[in-house]
ROTORKE-555505 format. One record per atom (N, C-alpha, C, O, CB): residue number from 1; atom name; x, z, y. Coordinates in nm, 4 decimals. Each point is the difference from the previous one (the first is absolute). Glycine has a CB too. Example, Ala and Ser with C-alpha at 12.3 -4.5 7.8 and 13.67 -1.06 7.14 Angstrom:
% residues 2
(1; "N"; (1.3190; 0.7800; -0.5690))
(1; "CA"; (-0.0890; 0.0000; 0.1190))
(1; "C"; (0.0900; 0.0000; 0.1200))
(1; "O"; (0.1036; 0.0665; -0.0019))
(1; "CB"; (-0.2928; 0.0581; -0.1154))
(2; "N"; (0.1542; -0.1966; 0.2223))
(2; "CA"; (0.0820; 0.0060; 0.1190))
(2; "C"; (-0.0770; 0.0730; 0.1090))
(2; "O"; (0.0509; 0.0169; 0.1108))
(2; "CB"; (0.0675; -0.2314; -0.1736))
END
This chain:
% residues 75
(1; "N"; (0.0832; 0.0001; -0.1157))
(1; "CA"; (-0.0843; -0.0019; 0.1156))
(1; "C"; (0.0918; 0.0026; 0.1252))
(1; "O"; (0.0946; 0.0786; 0.0060))
(1; "CB"; (-0.2872; 0.0399; -0.1335))
(2; "N"; (0.1645; -0.2021; 0.2234))
(2; "CA"; (0.0768; -0.0080; 0.1174))
(2; "C"; (-0.0167; 0.1280; 0.0836))
(2; "O"; (-0.0984; 0.0727; -0.0130))
(2; "CB"; (0.0763; -0.3234; 0.0074))
(3; "N"; (0.1206; 0.2748; 0.0904))
(3; "CA"; (-0.0058; 0.1169; 0.0811))
(3; "C"; (-0.1264; 0.0097; 0.0880))
(3; "O"; (-0.0679; 0.1026; 0.0025))
(3; "CB"; (0.3147; -0.1078; -0.0062))
(4; "N"; (-0.2741; -0.0975; 0.0708))
(4; "CA"; (-0.1177; -0.0049; 0.0918))
(4; "C"; (-0.1281; 0.0292; -0.0838))
(4; "O"; (-0.0825; 0.0812; 0.0421))
(4; "CB"; (0.1997; -0.2550; 0.1155))
(5; "N"; (-0.1337; 0.1118; -0.2698))
(5; "CA"; (-0.1175; 0.0255; -0.0855))
(5; "C"; (-0.0045; 0.1429; -0.0454))
(5; "O"; (-0.1069; 0.0606; -0.0070))
(5; "CB"; (0.1115; -0.2951; -0.0689))
(6; "N"; (0.1133; 0.2903; 0.0442))
(6; "CA"; (0.0020; 0.1433; -0.0417))
(6; "C"; (-0.0406; 0.0880; 0.1138))
(6; "O"; (-0.0786; 0.0925; -0.0200))
(6; "CB"; (0.2586; -0.1380; -0.1442))
(7; "N"; (-0.1311; 0.0218; 0.2807))
(7; "CA"; (-0.0452; 0.0774; 0.1184))
(7; "C"; (-0.1512; -0.0087; 0.0229))
(7; "O"; (-0.0663; 0.0998; 0.0284))
(7; "CB"; (0.2900; -0.1406; 0.0740))
(8; "N"; (-0.2754; -0.0804; -0.1153))
(8; "CA"; (-0.1448; -0.0150; 0.0240))
(8; "C"; (-0.0748; 0.0689; -0.1127))
(8; "O"; (-0.1060; 0.0570; 0.0256))
(8; "CB"; (0.1392; -0.2772; 0.0971))
(9; "N"; (0.0137; 0.2183; -0.2409))
(9; "CA"; (-0.0660; 0.0692; -0.1128))
(9; "C"; (-0.0039; 0.1494; 0.0266))
(9; "O"; (-0.1042; 0.0633; -0.0173))
(9; "CB"; (0.1818; -0.2414; -0.1437))
(10; "N"; (0.0338; 0.2349; 0.2026))
(10; "CA"; (0.0049; 0.1462; 0.0232))
(10; "C"; (-0.0819; 0.0354; 0.1233))
(10; "O"; (-0.0584; 0.1082; 0.0061))
(10; "CB"; (0.2875; -0.0942; -0.1121))
(11; "N"; (-0.2342; -0.1014; 0.2018))
(11; "CA"; (-0.0817; 0.0239; 0.1175))
(11; "C"; (-0.1490; 0.0052; -0.0388))
(11; "O"; (-0.0705; 0.0912; 0.0432))
(11; "CB"; (0.2447; -0.2061; 0.1015))
(12; "N"; (-0.2234; 0.0194; -0.2251))
(12; "CA"; (-0.1390; 0.0030; -0.0416))
(12; "C"; (-0.0248; 0.1168; -0.0868))
(12; "O"; (-0.1083; 0.0576; 0.0099))
(12; "CB"; (0.0942; -0.3003; 0.0060))
(13; "N"; (0.1089; 0.2865; -0.1057))
(13; "CA"; (-0.0232; 0.1132; -0.0870))
(13; "C"; (-0.0088; 0.1324; 0.0808))
(13; "O"; (-0.0830; 0.0857; -0.0300))
(13; "CB"; (0.2039; -0.2100; -0.1560))
(14; "N"; (-0.0395; 0.1384; 0.2824))
(14; "CA"; (0.0011; 0.1206; 0.0859))
(14; "C"; (-0.1254; 0.0071; 0.0871))
(14; "O"; (-0.0522; 0.1088; 0.0244))
(14; "CB"; (0.3037; -0.1146; -0.0217))
(15; "N"; (-0.3008; -0.1107; 0.0448))
(15; "CA"; (-0.1198; -0.0009; 0.0808))
(15; "C"; (-0.1208; 0.0379; -0.0859))
(15; "O"; (-0.0913; 0.0675; 0.0477))
(15; "CB"; (0.1919; -0.2433; 0.1033))
(16; "N"; (-0.1014; 0.1340; -0.2738))
(16; "CA"; (-0.1074; 0.0348; -0.0948))
(16; "C"; (0.0061; 0.1470; -0.0296))
(16; "O"; (-0.1037; 0.0656; -0.0103))
(16; "CB"; (0.1085; -0.2942; -0.0911))
(17; "N"; (0.1171; 0.2831; 0.0871))
(17; "CA"; (0.0089; 0.1441; -0.0258))
(17; "C"; (-0.0476; 0.0815; 0.1214))
(17; "O"; (-0.0652; 0.1035; -0.0139))
(17; "CB"; (0.2578; -0.1464; -0.1436))
(18; "N"; (-0.1574; -0.0082; 0.2783))
(18; "CA"; (-0.0455; 0.0669; 0.1203))
(18; "C"; (-0.1526; 0.0057; 0.0111))
(18; "O"; (-0.0569; 0.1002; 0.0431))
(18; "CB"; (0.2665; -0.1750; 0.0662))
(19; "N"; (-0.2735; -0.0334; -0.1486))
(19; "CA"; (-0.1484; -0.0054; -0.0052))
(19; "C"; (-0.0520; 0.1038; -0.0973))
(19; "O"; (-0.1026; 0.0619; 0.0281))
(19; "CB"; (0.1047; -0.3074; 0.0275))
(20; "N"; (0.0636; 0.2678; -0.1693))
(20; "CA"; (-0.0461; 0.0964; -0.0965))
(20; "C"; (0.0256; 0.1413; 0.0506))
(20; "O"; (-0.0833; 0.0884; -0.0203))
(20; "CB"; (0.1256; -0.2522; -0.1649))
(21; "N"; (0.0733; 0.1873; 0.2521))
(21; "CA"; (0.0302; 0.1341; 0.0497))
(21; "C"; (-0.0849; 0.0404; 0.1176))
(21; "O"; (-0.0411; 0.1156; 0.0107))
(21; "CB"; (0.2692; -0.1470; -0.0901))
(22; "N"; (-0.2561; -0.0667; 0.1717))
(22; "CA"; (-0.0788; 0.0306; 0.1165))
(22; "C"; (-0.1185; -0.0974; 0.0011))
(22; "O"; (0.0009; -0.0969; 0.0759))
(22; "CB"; (0.2032; 0.1845; 0.0543))
(23; "N"; (-0.3063; -0.0627; -0.2137))
(23; "CA"; (-0.1128; -0.0941; -0.0085))
(23; "C"; (-0.0874; -0.0034; 0.1240))
(23; "O"; (-0.0696; -0.0988; 0.0233))
(23; "CB"; (0.0721; 0.1363; -0.2648))
(24; "N"; (-0.0006; 0.0726; 0.3250))
(24; "CA"; (-0.0895; 0.0069; 0.1107))
(24; "C"; (0.0628; -0.0629; 0.1252))
(24; "O"; (-0.0686; -0.0202; 0.1001))
(24; "CB"; (-0.0334; 0.2270; -0.1998))
(25; "N"; (0.2292; -0.2369; 0.0942))
(25; "CA"; (0.0651; -0.0562; 0.1188))
(25; "C"; (-0.0233; -0.1509; -0.0008))
(25; "O"; (0.0275; -0.0665; -0.0999))
(25; "CB"; (0.1502; 0.2512; 0.1038))
(26; "N"; (-0.2289; -0.2396; 0.1084))
(26; "CA"; (-0.0196; -0.1437; -0.0038))
(26; "C"; (0.1327; -0.0863; 0.0118))
(26; "O"; (0.0066; -0.1162; -0.0399))
(26; "CB"; (-0.2340; 0.1659; 0.1406))
(27; "N"; (0.3297; 0.0173; -0.0434))
(27; "CA"; (0.1286; -0.0707; 0.0083))
(27; "C"; (0.1029; 0.0751; -0.0785))
(27; "O"; (0.1068; 0.0310; 0.0528))
(27; "CB"; (-0.1636; -0.1231; 0.1715))
(28; "N"; (0.0290; 0.1222; -0.3475))
(28; "CA"; (0.0944; 0.0735; -0.0811))
(28; "C"; (0.1257; -0.0824; -0.0324))
(28; "O"; (0.1042; 0.0568; -0.0328))
(28; "CB"; (-0.2970; 0.0703; -0.0624))
(29; "N"; (0.1836; -0.2573; 0.1041))
(29; "CA"; (0.1141; -0.0863; -0.0369))
(29; "C"; (0.1162; 0.0241; 0.0960))
(29; "O"; (0.1136; -0.0343; -0.0327))
(29; "CB"; (-0.2710; -0.1407; -0.0617))
(30; "N"; (0.1320; 0.2341; 0.2141))
(30; "CA"; (0.1066; 0.0289; 0.0959))
(30; "C"; (0.0914; 0.1067; -0.0449))
(30; "O"; (0.1168; -0.0017; 0.0390))
(30; "CB"; (-0.2642; -0.0674; 0.1355))
(31; "N"; (0.1039; 0.1629; -0.2539))
(31; "CA"; (0.0811; 0.1066; -0.0494))
(31; "C"; (0.0614; -0.0263; -0.1402))
(31; "O"; (0.0523; 0.0908; -0.0646))
(31; "CB"; (-0.1954; 0.0590; 0.2020))
(32; "N"; (0.1350; -0.2699; -0.1790))
(32; "CA"; (0.0433; -0.0349; -0.1374))
(32; "C"; (0.1525; 0.0203; -0.0147))
(32; "O"; (0.0461; 0.0228; -0.1118))
(32; "CB"; (-0.2372; -0.1922; 0.0924))
(33; "N"; (0.2684; 0.1621; 0.1244))
(33; "CA"; (0.1457; 0.0250; -0.0075))
(33; "C"; (0.0318; 0.1475; 0.0075))
(33; "O"; (0.1164; 0.0338; -0.0209))
(33; "CB"; (-0.0750; -0.2547; 0.1255))
(34; "N"; (-0.1282; 0.3077; -0.0781))
(34; "CA"; (0.0197; 0.1392; 0.0225))
(34; "C"; (-0.0822; 0.0927; -0.0930))
(34; "O"; (-0.0533; 0.1011; 0.0459))
(34; "CB"; (0.1036; -0.1649; 0.1875))
(35; "N"; (-0.0603; 0.0307; -0.3598))
(35; "CA"; (-0.0833; 0.0777; -0.0901))
(35; "C"; (0.0685; 0.1210; -0.0594))
(35; "O"; (-0.0649; 0.0791; -0.0684))
(35; "CB"; (-0.0512; -0.2862; 0.0190))
(36; "N"; (0.2418; 0.2238; 0.0727))
(36; "CA"; (0.0711; 0.1104; -0.0577))
(36; "C"; (-0.0428; 0.1295; 0.0694))
(36; "O"; (-0.0370; 0.0006; 0.1173))
(36; "CB"; (0.2315; -0.1517; -0.1758))
(37; "N"; (-0.1879; 0.2663; -0.0217))
(37; "CA"; (-0.0465; 0.1238; 0.0605))
(37; "C"; (0.1018; 0.0434; 0.1111))
(37; "O"; (0.1163; -0.0403; -0.0005))
(37; "CB"; (-0.2348; 0.1097; -0.2216))
(38; "N"; (0.0715; 0.0092; 0.3106))
(38; "CA"; (0.0867; 0.0409; 0.1091))
(38; "C"; (0.0954; 0.1154; -0.0458))
(38; "O"; (0.0001; 0.0394; -0.1167))
(38; "CB"; (-0.1821; -0.1102; 0.2848))
(39; "N"; (0.2590; 0.1206; -0.0763))
(39; "CA"; (0.1020; 0.1002; -0.0367))
(39; "C"; (-0.0474; 0.1403; 0.0390))
(39; "O"; (0.0845; 0.0884; 0.0141))
(39; "CB"; (0.0992; -0.2606; 0.0161))
(40; "N"; (-0.3096; 0.1971; -0.0124))
(40; "CA"; (-0.0419; 0.1324; 0.0385))
(40; "C"; (-0.0065; 0.0887; -0.1265))
(40; "O"; (0.0089; -0.0482; -0.1129))
(40; "CB"; (-0.1400; -0.0456; 0.3130))
(41; "N"; (0.1156; 0.2226; -0.1763))
(41; "CA"; (-0.0011; 0.0966; -0.1132))
(41; "C"; (-0.1186; -0.0147; -0.0886))
(41; "O"; (0.0059; 0.0347; -0.1180))
(41; "CB"; (0.1167; 0.1204; 0.2569))
(42; "N"; (-0.2322; -0.2064; -0.0848))
(42; "CA"; (-0.1198; -0.0216; -0.0856))
(42; "C"; (0.0178; -0.1114; -0.0953))
(42; "O"; (-0.0695; -0.0018; -0.1017))
(42; "CB"; (-0.0695; 0.0857; 0.2799))
(43; "N"; (0.2287; -0.1805; -0.1542))
(43; "CA"; (0.0241; -0.1056; -0.0911))
(43; "C"; (0.1162; 0.0358; -0.0938))
(43; "O"; (0.0429; -0.0821; -0.0810))
(43; "CB"; (-0.1316; -0.0816; 0.2503))
(44; "N"; (0.1371; 0.2827; -0.1576))
(44; "CA"; (0.0958; 0.0572; -0.0966))
(44; "C"; (0.1361; -0.0588; -0.0001))
(44; "O"; (0.0662; -0.0072; -0.1036))
(44; "CB"; (-0.2547; 0.0537; -0.0295))
(45; "N"; (0.2315; -0.0890; 0.2489))
(45; "CA"; (0.1432; -0.0406; 0.0088))
(45; "C"; (0.0841; 0.1278; 0.0135))
(45; "O"; (-0.0011; 0.0627; 0.1059))
(45; "CB"; (-0.0570; -0.2895; 0.0050))
(46; "N"; (0.1279; 0.2649; -0.2119))
(46; "CA"; (0.0648; 0.1315; -0.0033))
(46; "C"; (0.1111; 0.0152; 0.1033))
(46; "O"; (0.0351; 0.1122; 0.0364))
(46; "CB"; (-0.0898; -0.1020; -0.2770))
(47; "N"; (0.1086; -0.1174; 0.2870))
(47; "CA"; (0.1083; 0.0087; 0.0931))
(47; "C"; (-0.0532; 0.0378; 0.1433))
(47; "O"; (0.0733; 0.0556; 0.0818))
(47; "CB"; (0.0571; -0.2283; -0.2232))
(48; "N"; (-0.2552; 0.1415; 0.1669))
(48; "CA"; (-0.0544; 0.0262; 0.1352))
(48; "C"; (-0.0724; 0.1348; 0.0130))
(48; "O"; (-0.0519; 0.0307; 0.1073))
(48; "CB"; (0.0284; -0.2763; -0.0822))
(49; "N"; (0.0190; 0.3235; -0.1278))
(49; "CA"; (-0.0657; 0.1272; 0.0024))
(49; "C"; (0.0883; 0.1014; 0.0614))
(49; "O"; (0.1009; 0.0384; -0.0593))
(49; "CB"; (-0.2302; -0.0976; -0.1382))
(50; "N"; (0.0938; 0.1064; 0.3198))
(50; "CA"; (0.0943; 0.0852; 0.0796))
(50; "C"; (0.0022; 0.1423; -0.0452))
(50; "O"; (0.1027; 0.0661; 0.0154))
(50; "CB"; (-0.1408; -0.2111; 0.1766))
(51; "N"; (-0.0695; 0.1969; -0.2472))
(51; "CA"; (-0.0099; 0.1416; -0.0255))
(51; "C"; (0.0439; 0.0404; -0.1437))
(51; "O"; (-0.0317; 0.1092; -0.0473))
(51; "CB"; (-0.1542; -0.1059; 0.2156))
(52; "N"; (0.2549; -0.0890; -0.2316))
(52; "CA"; (0.0542; 0.0281; -0.1312))
(52; "C"; (0.1483; 0.0245; 0.0089))
(52; "O"; (0.0653; -0.0527; 0.0901))
(52; "CB"; (-0.2430; -0.0853; -0.1949))
(53; "N"; (0.2328; 0.2155; 0.0152))
(53; "CA"; (0.1474; 0.0175; -0.0072))
(53; "C"; (0.0686; -0.1324; -0.0380))
(53; "O"; (-0.0636; -0.0885; -0.0573))
(53; "CB"; (0.0322; 0.3322; -0.0091))
(54; "N"; (0.1572; -0.2565; 0.0974))
(54; "CA"; (0.0715; -0.1250; -0.0218))
(54; "C"; (0.0010; -0.0423; -0.1434))
(54; "O"; (-0.0043; -0.1200; -0.0276))
(54; "CB"; (0.1425; 0.1738; 0.2193))
(55; "N"; (-0.1326; 0.0407; -0.2874))
(55; "CA"; (0.0042; -0.0399; -0.1364))
(55; "C"; (-0.1329; -0.0573; -0.0535))
(55; "O"; (-0.0022; -0.0746; -0.0979))
(55; "CB"; (0.1764; 0.2470; 0.0706))
(56; "N"; (-0.2839; -0.1352; 0.0942))
(56; "CA"; (-0.1314; -0.0485; -0.0374))
(56; "C"; (-0.0313; -0.1390; 0.0645))
(56; "O"; (-0.1018; -0.0612; -0.0322))
(56; "CB"; (0.0269; 0.3042; 0.0091))
(57; "N"; (0.1596; -0.2897; 0.1104))
(57; "CA"; (-0.0197; -0.1323; 0.0593))
(57; "C"; (0.0661; -0.1066; -0.0772))
(57; "O"; (-0.0054; -0.1165; 0.0394))
(57; "CB"; (-0.0113; 0.2195; 0.1764))
(58; "N"; (0.0832; -0.0674; -0.3310))
(58; "CA"; (0.0602; -0.0984; -0.0852))
(58; "C"; (-0.1103; -0.0640; -0.0820))
(58; "O"; (-0.1009; 0.0630; -0.0318))
(58; "CB"; (0.3203; 0.0633; 0.0240))
(59; "N"; (-0.1983; -0.2525; -0.0257))
(59; "CA"; (-0.0923; -0.0678; -0.0906))
(59; "C"; (0.0235; 0.0483; -0.1402))
(59; "O"; (0.1027; 0.0634; -0.0244))
(59; "CB"; (-0.1106; -0.2642; 0.1722))
(60; "N"; (-0.0795; 0.1752; -0.2408))
(60; "CA"; (0.0138; 0.0375; -0.1419))
(60; "C"; (0.1243; -0.0594; -0.0615))
(60; "O"; (0.0697; 0.0655; -0.0775))
(60; "CB"; (-0.3160; -0.0505; 0.0596))
(61; "N"; (0.2732; -0.1359; 0.0517))
(61; "CA"; (0.1185; -0.0659; -0.0562))
(61; "C"; (0.1254; 0.0689; 0.0513))
(61; "O"; (0.0960; 0.0178; -0.0751))
(61; "CB"; (-0.2191; -0.2378; 0.0599))
(62; "N"; (0.1235; 0.2587; 0.1415))
(62; "CA"; (0.1201; 0.0674; 0.0551))
(62; "C"; (0.0113; 0.1428; -0.0611))
(62; "O"; (0.1109; 0.0474; -0.0248))
(62; "CB"; (-0.1299; -0.1829; 0.2457))
(63; "N"; (-0.0894; 0.1999; -0.2436))
(63; "CA"; (0.0018; 0.1336; -0.0656))
(63; "C"; (0.0559; -0.0098; -0.1415))
(63; "O"; (0.0838; 0.0805; -0.0406))
(63; "CB"; (-0.2828; -0.0092; 0.1778))
(64; "N"; (0.1517; -0.1705; -0.2114))
(64; "CA"; (0.0527; -0.0135; -0.1371))
(64; "C"; (0.1450; -0.0324; -0.0023))
(64; "O"; (0.0738; 0.0492; -0.0853))
(64; "CB"; (-0.2929; -0.1221; 0.0125))
(65; "N"; (0.2611; -0.0077; 0.1634))
(65; "CA"; (0.1452; -0.0334; 0.0081))
(65; "C"; (0.0850; 0.1189; 0.0363))
(65; "O"; (0.1117; 0.0154; -0.0496))
(65; "CB"; (-0.1728; -0.2442; 0.1155))
(66; "N"; (0.0062; 0.3164; 0.0243))
(66; "CA"; (0.0782; 0.1158; 0.0417))
(66; "C"; (-0.0005; 0.0999; -0.1159))
(66; "O"; (0.0997; 0.0691; -0.0204))
(66; "CB"; (-0.1569; -0.1045; 0.2685))
(67; "N"; (-0.0501; 0.0449; -0.3232))
(67; "CA"; (-0.0042; 0.0903; -0.1198))
(67; "C"; (0.1001; -0.0431; -0.1033))
(67; "O"; (0.0758; 0.0807; -0.0538))
(67; "CB"; (-0.3170; -0.0355; 0.0933))
(68; "N"; (0.2405; -0.1778; -0.0674))
(68; "CA"; (0.1009; -0.0489; -0.0976))
(68; "C"; (0.1433; 0.0252; 0.0433))
(68; "O"; (0.0855; 0.0325; -0.0823))
(68; "CB"; (-0.2469; -0.2060; 0.0158))
(69; "N"; (0.1881; 0.1582; 0.1986))
(69; "CA"; (0.1316; 0.0236; 0.0505))
(69; "C"; (0.0376; 0.1450; -0.0142))
(69; "O"; (0.1113; 0.0320; -0.0416))
(69; "CB"; (-0.1390; -0.2201; 0.1981))
(70; "N"; (-0.0651; 0.2771; -0.1219))
(70; "CA"; (0.0344; 0.1454; -0.0107))
(70; "C"; (0.0180; 0.0417; -0.1526))
(70; "O"; (0.0849; 0.0830; -0.0326))
(70; "CB"; (-0.2199; -0.0352; 0.2546))
(71; "N"; (0.0545; -0.1071; -0.3095))
(71; "CA"; (0.0197; 0.0326; -0.1396))
(71; "C"; (0.1320; -0.0558; -0.0534))
(71; "O"; (0.0612; 0.0583; -0.0896))
(71; "CB"; (-0.3090; -0.0552; 0.0611))
(72; "N"; (0.2898; -0.1132; 0.0826))
(72; "CA"; (0.1327; -0.0573; -0.0357))
(72; "C"; (0.1117; 0.0834; 0.0413))
(72; "O"; (0.1023; 0.0059; -0.0681))
(72; "CB"; (-0.1954; -0.2220; 0.0860))
(73; "N"; (0.0774; 0.2850; 0.0974))
(73; "CA"; (0.1067; 0.0842; 0.0466))
(73; "C"; (0.0182; 0.1267; -0.0822))
(73; "O"; (0.1106; 0.0513; -0.0168))
(73; "CB"; (-0.1526; -0.1426; 0.2398))
(74; "N"; (-0.0718; 0.1397; -0.2736))
(74; "CA"; (-0.0015; 0.1236; -0.0805))
(74; "C"; (0.0622; -0.0230; -0.1339))
(74; "O"; (0.0522; 0.0957; -0.0572))
(74; "CB"; (-0.2561; -0.0204; 0.1732))
(75; "N"; (0.2029; -0.1938; -0.1709))
(75; "CA"; (0.0566; -0.0163; -0.1316))
(75; "C"; (0.1463; -0.0095; -0.0051))
(75; "O"; (0.0572; -0.0141; -0.1081))
(75; "CB"; (-0.2571; -0.0911; 0.0520))
END
């Protein structure tokens, strides 16, 4: 598939998704490029939560890597 055709395909796909996500909006196709959740604490972006200690702001993947590293040092 050519690059232009691929871009058009993805554009149509995202506009259809925007219509499903925001069915009441008459111009929902305008937000098709911005469907990702925001970075507020309600959307659960752990790095943006200000009232948590620093170790709780790590993602699960980072926590697991840190745990493996600490266990490796103990052996």
